[in-house]
C-alpha atoms as an extended CHARMM CRD file, in Angstrom:
* protein
*
       111  EXT
         1         1  UNK       CA             -1.2630000000        4.1480000000      -43.9140000000  PROA      1               0.0000000000
         2         2  UNK       CA             -1.3170000000        6.2280000000      -41.1710000000  PROA      2               0.0000000000
         3         3  UNK       CA              1.9150000000        8.3190000000      -39.8210000000  PROA      3               0.0000000000
         4         4  UNK       CA              2.1470000000        9.0000000000      -36.1040000000  PROA      4               0.0000000000
         5         5  UNK       CA              3.7730000000       12.6170000000      -35.5100000000  PROA      5               0.0000000000
         6         6  UNK       CA              4.2500000000       14.0090000000      -31.7360000000  PROA      6               0.0000000000
         7         7  UNK       CA              2.5440000000       16.7540000000      -30.7710000000  PROA      7               0.0000000000
         8         8  UNK       CA              3.0080000000       19.0340000000      -27.8580000000  PROA      8               0.0000000000
         9         9  UNK       CA              0.8800000000       21.4330000000      -25.8600000000  PROA      9               0.0000000000
        10        10  UNK       CA              2.5180000000       24.8930000000      -26.3480000000  PROA      10              0.0000000000
        11        11  UNK       CA              1.0530000000       25.8830000000      -22.9650000000  PROA      11              0.0000000000
        12        12  UNK       CA              1.0270000000       23.0550000000      -20.5240000000  PROA      12              0.0000000000
        13        13  UNK       CA              4.0560000000       20.7910000000      -22.3500000000  PROA      13              0.0000000000
        14        14  UNK       CA              1.9270000000       17.8990000000      -22.7120000000  PROA      14              0.0000000000
        15        15  UNK       CA              2.6050000000       15.5900000000      -25.7480000000  PROA      15              0.0000000000
        16        16  UNK       CA             -0.1550000000       13.2260000000      -27.5340000000  PROA      16              0.0000000000
        17        17  UNK       CA             -0.1230000000       11.3440000000      -31.2650000000  PROA      17              0.0000000000
        18        18  UNK       CA             -0.9450000000       13.2950000000      -34.0980000000  PROA      18              0.0000000000
        19        19  UNK       CA             -1.7790000000       11.2100000000      -36.9380000000  PROA      19              0.0000000000
        20        20  UNK       CA             -1.8190000000       11.9880000000      -40.9540000000  PROA      20              0.0000000000
        21        21  UNK       CA             -2.7420000000        9.3490000000      -43.9380000000  PROA      21              0.0000000000
        22        22  UNK       CA             -5.4520000000        6.8870000000      -44.9010000000  PROA      22              0.0000000000
        23        23  UNK       CA             -7.1150000000        5.7210000000      -41.7250000000  PROA      23              0.0000000000
        24        24  UNK       CA             -7.5460000000        2.2470000000      -41.1470000000  PROA      24              0.0000000000
        25        25  UNK       CA             -9.1250000000        2.5910000000      -37.7550000000  PROA      25              0.0000000000
        26        26  UNK       CA            -11.6860000000        5.0750000000      -38.3070000000  PROA      26              0.0000000000
        27        27  UNK       CA            -12.8280000000        2.6070000000      -41.7390000000  PROA      27              0.0000000000
        28        28  UNK       CA            -13.6670000000       -0.0510000000      -39.1710000000  PROA      28              0.0000000000
        29        29  UNK       CA            -14.6230000000        1.6360000000      -36.1870000000  PROA      29              0.0000000000
        30        30  UNK       CA            -16.5340000000        5.4360000000      -37.4980000000  PROA      30              0.0000000000
        31        31  UNK       CA            -16.6450000000        7.4170000000      -34.7590000000  PROA      31              0.0000000000
        32        32  UNK       CA            -15.6620000000        5.4210000000      -31.6650000000  PROA      32              0.0000000000
        33        33  UNK       CA            -12.2400000000        6.5640000000      -33.1740000000  PROA      33              0.0000000000
        34        34  UNK       CA            -13.1710000000       10.1920000000      -32.0590000000  PROA      34              0.0000000000
        35        35  UNK       CA            -14.8790000000        8.8080000000      -28.6690000000  PROA      35              0.0000000000
        36        36  UNK       CA            -11.0170000000        7.6040000000      -27.7990000000  PROA      36              0.0000000000
        37        37  UNK       CA             -9.7830000000       10.9010000000      -28.7470000000  PROA      37              0.0000000000
        38        38  UNK       CA            -11.7350000000       12.5570000000      -26.3310000000  PROA      38              0.0000000000
        39        39  UNK       CA            -13.7530000000       14.3710000000      -29.3100000000  PROA      39              0.0000000000
        40        40  UNK       CA            -17.5640000000       13.5610000000      -27.6420000000  PROA      40              0.0000000000
        41        41  UNK       CA            -19.6140000000       15.5880000000      -30.4360000000  PROA      41              0.0000000000
        42        42  UNK       CA            -17.3710000000       14.5000000000      -33.3480000000  PROA      42              0.0000000000
        43        43  UNK       CA            -17.8770000000       10.6150000000      -32.7890000000  PROA      43              0.0000000000
        44        44  UNK       CA            -21.6890000000       11.1040000000      -32.5260000000  PROA      44              0.0000000000
        45        45  UNK       CA            -21.6880000000       12.9450000000      -35.4980000000  PROA      45              0.0000000000
        46        46  UNK       CA            -19.9150000000       10.2060000000      -37.3930000000  PROA      46              0.0000000000
        47        47  UNK       CA            -21.8650000000        7.3520000000      -36.2680000000  PROA      47              0.0000000000
        48        48  UNK       CA            -25.0590000000        9.5180000000      -37.3340000000  PROA      48              0.0000000000
        49        49  UNK       CA            -23.3730000000       10.1960000000      -40.6250000000  PROA      49              0.0000000000
        50        50  UNK       CA            -22.3040000000        6.5880000000      -40.7390000000  PROA      50              0.0000000000
        51        51  UNK       CA            -25.8210000000        5.0330000000      -40.1280000000  PROA      51              0.0000000000
        52        52  UNK       CA            -27.4080000000        7.2730000000      -42.6230000000  PROA      52              0.0000000000
        53        53  UNK       CA            -25.3460000000        6.5340000000      -45.5560000000  PROA      53              0.0000000000
        54        54  UNK       CA            -25.1800000000        2.8860000000      -44.7970000000  PROA      54              0.0000000000
        55        55  UNK       CA            -21.3050000000        2.5660000000      -44.4140000000  PROA      55              0.0000000000
        56        56  UNK       CA            -20.5750000000        4.8490000000      -47.3380000000  PROA      56              0.0000000000
        57        57  UNK       CA            -19.2290000000        7.9070000000      -45.2430000000  PROA      57              0.0000000000
        58        58  UNK       CA            -16.9450000000        5.7710000000      -42.9410000000  PROA      58              0.0000000000
        59        59  UNK       CA            -15.3530000000        4.7190000000      -46.4990000000  PROA      59              0.0000000000
        60        60  UNK       CA            -14.6760000000        7.6800000000      -47.5810000000  PROA      60              0.0000000000
        61        61  UNK       CA            -14.3220000000       10.0530000000      -44.3740000000  PROA      61              0.0000000000
        62        62  UNK       CA            -11.4740000000        7.2310000000      -43.6370000000  PROA      62              0.0000000000
        63        63  UNK       CA             -9.2020000000        8.8010000000      -46.1090000000  PROA      63              0.0000000000
        64        64  UNK       CA             -9.7980000000       12.8370000000      -44.6610000000  PROA      64              0.0000000000
        65        65  UNK       CA             -9.8100000000       11.6150000000      -40.4070000000  PROA      65              0.0000000000
        66        66  UNK       CA             -6.5660000000       12.0980000000      -39.4960000000  PROA      66              0.0000000000
        67        67  UNK       CA             -5.4770000000       15.3310000000      -41.1020000000  PROA      67              0.0000000000
        68        68  UNK       CA             -8.7860000000       17.1310000000      -40.0700000000  PROA      68              0.0000000000
        69        69  UNK       CA             -8.1420000000       15.5980000000      -36.5010000000  PROA      69              0.0000000000
        70        70  UNK       CA             -4.0260000000       16.7350000000      -36.0320000000  PROA      70              0.0000000000
        71        71  UNK       CA             -5.3860000000       20.0700000000      -37.6060000000  PROA      71              0.0000000000
        72        72  UNK       CA             -7.9380000000       20.4500000000      -35.0810000000  PROA      72              0.0000000000
        73        73  UNK       CA             -5.1610000000       19.7250000000      -32.3850000000  PROA      73              0.0000000000
        74        74  UNK       CA             -3.2030000000       22.3510000000      -33.8620000000  PROA      74              0.0000000000
        75        75  UNK       CA             -5.8130000000       24.8210000000      -33.8300000000  PROA      75              0.0000000000
        76        76  UNK       CA             -6.1930000000       24.3030000000      -30.2850000000  PROA      76              0.0000000000
        77        77  UNK       CA             -2.7630000000       25.1330000000      -28.7290000000  PROA      77              0.0000000000
        78        78  UNK       CA             -0.6960000000       21.6480000000      -30.2730000000  PROA      78              0.0000000000
        79        79  UNK       CA              2.6420000000       22.1770000000      -31.9940000000  PROA      79              0.0000000000
        80        80  UNK       CA              4.4480000000       19.1150000000      -34.0080000000  PROA      80              0.0000000000
        81        81  UNK       CA              7.2850000000       17.8060000000      -32.1890000000  PROA      81              0.0000000000
        82        82  UNK       CA              9.8970000000       15.9550000000      -33.8780000000  PROA      82              0.0000000000
        83        83  UNK       CA             13.0340000000       15.8970000000      -36.4020000000  PROA      83              0.0000000000
        84        84  UNK       CA             12.6580000000       18.7860000000      -38.7790000000  PROA      84              0.0000000000
        85        85  UNK       CA             12.2030000000       16.1140000000      -41.4970000000  PROA      85              0.0000000000
        86        86  UNK       CA              9.4640000000       14.7070000000      -39.8740000000  PROA      86              0.0000000000
        87        87  UNK       CA              7.8350000000       18.1180000000      -39.1020000000  PROA      87              0.0000000000
        88        88  UNK       CA              8.0360000000       19.1400000000      -42.7630000000  PROA      88              0.0000000000
        89        89  UNK       CA              6.8510000000       15.5970000000      -43.9720000000  PROA      89              0.0000000000
        90        90  UNK       CA              3.4950000000       16.0710000000      -41.6590000000  PROA      90              0.0000000000
        91        91  UNK       CA              3.3190000000       19.7920000000      -42.6170000000  PROA      91              0.0000000000
        92        92  UNK       CA              3.5220000000       18.9720000000      -46.3210000000  PROA      92              0.0000000000
        93        93  UNK       CA              0.4570000000       16.1130000000      -45.9530000000  PROA      93              0.0000000000
        94        94  UNK       CA             -1.4200000000       18.7640000000      -43.6580000000  PROA      94              0.0000000000
        95        95  UNK       CA             -0.9380000000       21.3160000000      -46.3120000000  PROA      95              0.0000000000
        96        96  UNK       CA              0.0360000000       23.4630000000      -43.0410000000  PROA      96              0.0000000000
        97        97  UNK       CA              3.4420000000       25.8630000000      -42.9550000000  PROA      97              0.0000000000
        98        98  UNK       CA              6.0610000000       24.4040000000      -41.0520000000  PROA      98              0.0000000000
        99        99  UNK       CA              7.3660000000       27.1350000000      -39.1740000000  PROA      99              0.0000000000
       100       100  UNK       CA              4.0690000000       28.1370000000      -37.8040000000  PROA      100             0.0000000000
       101       101  UNK       CA              2.7990000000       27.7590000000      -34.3190000000  PROA      101             0.0000000000
       102       102  UNK       CA             -0.9740000000       26.6480000000      -33.0830000000  PROA      102             0.0000000000
       103       103  UNK       CA             -2.3820000000       30.5820000000      -32.8610000000  PROA      103             0.0000000000
       104       104  UNK       CA             -1.3130000000       31.3060000000      -36.3720000000  PROA      104             0.0000000000
       105       105  UNK       CA             -2.6890000000       27.9620000000      -37.7530000000  PROA      105             0.0000000000
       106       106  UNK       CA             -6.0660000000       29.1970000000      -35.9500000000  PROA      106             0.0000000000
       107       107  UNK       CA             -6.3170000000       32.4360000000      -36.9640000000  PROA      107             0.0000000000
       108       108  UNK       CA             -5.9410000000       30.9620000000      -40.7690000000  PROA      108             0.0000000000
       109       109  UNK       CA             -8.6960000000       28.7880000000      -40.3360000000  PROA      109             0.0000000000
       110       110  UNK       CA            -11.2000000000       31.3440000000      -39.0320000000  PROA      110             0.0000000000
       111       111  UNK       CA             -9.7050000000       33.8620000000      -41.8530000000  PROA      111             0.0000000000
């Protein structure tokens, strides 16, 4: 089951939802989830992968989609917000250091 965590963009102050955990939405709607979240390229890639693998991609990737989406958001300038307990729980599930800001996550991913 997906768990929601708030994300705040460090320069604009905008907020949006990040997620971690199993994605039932991705299981049922595949790449359309990426379209709704504004990631057109990922949506196209997921739909193609689902078609080529006859839906097996959807089943397997449902376990990873939310974590990967939230990590992409963190790499592009968003930070986890909420109570310390929420941030710590999300950080453990996302496998990131809870004290890090977006720029250090991005440089770690590139290296």
